[in-house]
C-alpha angles and dihedrals in degrees: 000000000000109000090225092060090057091063112049131146121240131225115326110257123247103187090152087080098054111014120097117239110296116233119206113205111133124089098189126197093026119095114231097226119174098049097089091106089052124024091191096057120074111198088199090076095055099058095097111215091000095063119109107250120266141173116265124219126256088261089072094043140029109300096203095054123103135188088229118103111244117248111274094022130103129208109226103161140026125193117196126190113182134174123233120274128259110306142185116261128268110276116264097005100113107085096180094062091044089050092056091046092053094048089057097042093047093050095239092110131180138230124219129192139173116018090355096052091105088070089073089073099020123119136183109259105169132116127216139256102335131098117278119229088262091051089054088051094049091059095041091052090048089054093051090048094050088052095053089045100043111011090114086073087071091064108112092001108150099179130065113248121240122234115197123207137162120247096250103117099233087053090053091047091049092051093048095046089050092049089050092054091046099046103019127252093277096050109032102084093061099031103080142021116252116216112191112193113207111243102212137105113282096036127106100236110166090181091060110026093173091116098037100050112082093211098049095088101023138086096300089061094049090051092055091055091048091054093045094050088046093055090048089060088053103045097039099041097100090037091064091056092049096051099037090070089065101053130057122192097033126078111216124215130182090255089055093048089049087055086055090057088048087056091053091057099038093046093048094055093040107044099009104253141033132202089211091075096071091057095075135069128228091258092052091053093050086052091050090053089052095049089053090057098249 
C-alpha cells in the first residue's frame, strides 16, 4: 500500500453553514496584567492598534447579522483583508528605555521605589519590526479558522489562489503564517501564489497607500500627530506627578509616561507579560486608546 494513500484528508469543512458566530476573546498565552484593580476591565483591549484582536459585541456591529449562509443562498467567494500579527516595536522609538539606559551608561544613575522599584533591575528585551512568536500564532490561527469556515470553496478549484502582501518583512511573515494555518505545514509552500507588492515610493501599492495618497505625508498627517500629542499632555498630566515621586534621577514627562504604556503593550505581546501594565488606571488606559486613534 502506498503510504500516501494511508493519510488522506476528508471532505472540506463548511462550518460557515452551521456554526454559531465565533467569539474571540482569549489571548493565550499572554498574561492580562494591569487588571488587578478591576477584574471587569481588560487593558489589552485599550491598546489601540497594539491590542490583540478580539470579537466586538453586537452594539459595535449589526446585531441581526449572522455568519450563516441564508437558506436558498450559496457562498461562492470570500475576500479577506487582514492586518499583520503582533510585532516588536520600531527600533529606537521608545525614549523612556533609552533614557534609563543613558542614565546607567553615563554613570548618573537613578533610583526607583514603590511601584517603579522593578526598574532598578529592568532591561530592554525587545526586538524590532518583525512578528513576535504570539504574532505568528495569531496569523496561523486565523488561517486555520478560515479553512474550517471556507474550506469547501476549494472543492473543484483548478487554479492556485493568489495571496497578496507587501514587501515589509512582517507582512510577508503574516501572509506565510496564515497560509501555513490554512493549507498545513506540508502543503502550504506549493498551494498558492505569493504576490509581494513593493512598499516604496513610486510603486502602486493598494495595500499600503502611504506613498500614493497626497494627504498621507502632508499637513493633515502632521495635524493628527499634533492633536494626539496634545491629548497625551492632558490625560497623563496627573500621572506624571503620581509616578515621579517613585523615581529619582530621571525627570518624567507625559511623552515618557506614554512610552511606558507602549512598553506594557509591546512587552506583553513579545514576552507574555509586563510590569508596566499595573502602573496605570482604567481611565489612563482609556486615554491611551483614544490617543492611538481607536
